[in-house]
Steps between C-alpha positions, in 0.01 A plus 500: 500500500623360182702255697188377680316472169793304358498259800126461481524433128772240557294333770198496281706350213655241735154406636365473149790279396466289816123443473479472125662154478276380784198614309628344174615168654256486784275200560175521314187465710285195426156558358221516753280277287716265293382452146429134434499374152182324394545120487544358153172352378484122508553316175168491323325168501429328178167579341222261599228630272341199328520488125176568316517183290671165537827467309565129459527224755586581860824391661472182708650653817259676738719799568499876456599467131188300435288745700618777267403292194147425627206706393265645757253219438770231540608656828138504620461131404820414691376670817147357468647147451719544805212618716272218379773241567557627852125510574454148366786367710381652819139394445615145430706497821204633695269229371753228573550629858125493561453143377821337615569679825822309560725800534687483829398785735856640508493546125141616467578861592770519234267348237221744588740793485629384159145474369411841633811668358479320166142565408456804273293768666467737204420466128792440259476862375638618840822294471601605151572870581702390799714275280547795268618720786749234612643467153539879466783485755845374398516253789161363397622430152733232633200297615340222303133543414406245767700680768357833392149363516561360845624838628198675345266239650650544847481884477139507383374231741674672795277807462 
């Protein structure tokens, strides 16, 4: 009986030695739900909060740098001036079309579409927050003030 116990003990030891390396060096199971790392937050955009008071003359270029230097009132005046200019232009074109009437028929549809798309449909106060939202994004900060206004104008008028 002791011989059977000895054989059994040897077999158990051999099995343990045989399966132990497999357990130690065995392939690890992949996780059922892989852990994904959260994406890195985008680089924060520059602050677009208007200064409370004017601090000297504004830069001559109409770009994002100038937008940051402008007070809230100066920004409002810029948008109001842009809206009034577009309204005046389209009204003048409409009046000239009614009087003159010499637009070739093939061009008339394009002129009418231009007038319809270019006439402001909302008060200036609606366009200013849209410009602010465009300038809050890093890609918007590469736009000039005129391009930013045009994008805001298209977005608001498309509603």
